[in-house]
C-alpha positions, 0 to 999 in steps of 0.5 A: 500500500502506497501513500495515496492508498493509505490516505484514501483509506483513512479519509474513507474511514472518516466518511463512513463514521460521519454517515454513521453519526448522522444518518437517521437523526432529525434536525432536532436530534442533531442539534441536541447539546448535552449541556449549555456549553457542549457541541451538538452532532450537527456542529461537530460534523460541520466543524470537522468538514470545515477543517477538512475542506480548509486544510486540504484545500490549503495544502494543495492550493485549490479552492474550498468547497465551502462557498458553494454550501455556505448559504445552504447552512444559512450563513452569510459570506459577509456576516460581520455581526459580532459573534456570528459565523461568517466568511470562511470560519471553520469553527475553531474557538466557537463559543456556545452561541456560535455552536448553536447557530449550526442547525442542519439536516443529516442530508445537508451535513452529509451532502457537504461532507461528500462534496469535501470528501470527493475533492479530498480523495481526488487530491489525496489519490495523487500523493506520492511518498516524495510529496509528503515532505513538501512544506505546506505551512511555514507559520509553524516551527518546524514548518508543516509538511503535507504528510503532517497536515494530512495526518493532523486532519485525519486525526482531528476529523476522527476525534470529532466524529467520535464525539458525535457518535458518543452524543448520538448514543446518548440522544438515541438512548434518551429517545428510547426512554 
């Protein structure tokens, strides 16, 4: 198995878990927060998709998928009200109010994820071992390579989808009484 195949497999596992976390849940169930400061399933899946979209597009020097989806989530490119989500926000550092702004159906969440996944796989499937050493972000010390960035994205996505699966289990257990 080469680098490209390994990356495609890893991102495929994220894809499977995103679907497992949201499929069959109503928008209300996706919006459940276990306490006032907790993240909802909808926010977790939106955020992990935004991170994947932003970081992978940046690493490969291509446009993000997000601009085609932003309005479907009810978010504006130019929303400048303090505390609102706008532009190319990925969710890092969101407060409770911002988390609550992400309201979505399972179809919307998986639709955006699938568009990002398609772009990710198209890009990752071309990666060679030598490509993994290419510097993609010099703001860090040491500078971040493509390999480190992609592993970081996979790790972040799997952590967040695991959190979403945990919340899903609680939501479904509560629904059954």
